[in-house]
Legacy VTK file of the C-alpha trace (Angstrom):
# vtk DataFile Version 3.0
C-alpha trace
ASCII
DATASET POLYDATA
POINTS 50 float
-8.852 2.174 -2.477
-5.530 0.474 -3.174
-2.988 3.135 -4.374
-1.368 0.738 -6.698
-4.101 -1.414 -8.476
-7.237 0.473 -7.470
-8.985 -2.207 -5.579
-11.645 -1.137 -3.381
-12.369 -2.079 0.229
-14.912 -1.176 2.932
-14.172 1.462 5.467
-12.037 1.197 7.383
-9.372 -0.710 5.256
-9.052 -4.515 6.181
-6.255 -5.458 8.631
-4.638 -7.256 5.949
-3.823 -4.008 3.944
-0.688 -2.066 4.317
-0.602 1.689 5.091
2.346 3.864 4.096
2.911 7.549 4.554
4.714 9.118 1.543
5.399 12.809 1.338
2.826 13.381 4.138
0.154 11.463 2.287
-1.346 8.260 3.619
-1.529 5.390 1.094
-3.192 2.091 1.454
-2.216 -1.074 -0.505
-4.141 -4.200 -0.789
-2.797 -7.557 0.304
-1.910 -8.742 -3.053
0.076 -5.456 -3.898
1.778 -5.564 -0.651
2.960 -9.074 -1.059
4.363 -8.410 -4.539
6.404 -5.403 -3.342
7.147 -6.579 0.248
11.017 -5.789 -0.032
10.622 -2.375 -1.409
7.992 -1.571 1.311
10.387 -2.885 3.980
13.226 -0.929 2.367
10.960 2.174 2.716
11.111 3.056 -1.019
8.420 5.233 -2.255
5.681 3.428 -4.260
7.009 5.456 -7.398
10.115 3.129 -7.238
8.139 -0.107 -7.348
LINES 1 51
50 0 1 2 3 4 5 6 7 8 9 10 11 12 13 14 15 16 17 18 19 20 21 22 23 24 25 26 27 28 29 30 31 32 33 34 35 36 37 38 39 40 41 42 43 44 45 46 47 48 49
């Protein structure tokens, strides 16, 4: 499930989804959310900031 918008995917998550580890917790983001927040992800900002 996308940690930002709640979109659901089959297991395992699709290759187009982004995985981020924040505070020791693995979070997955769908393709749309990852594209919208690409700069924040590349800057390694926690998803709370975006």
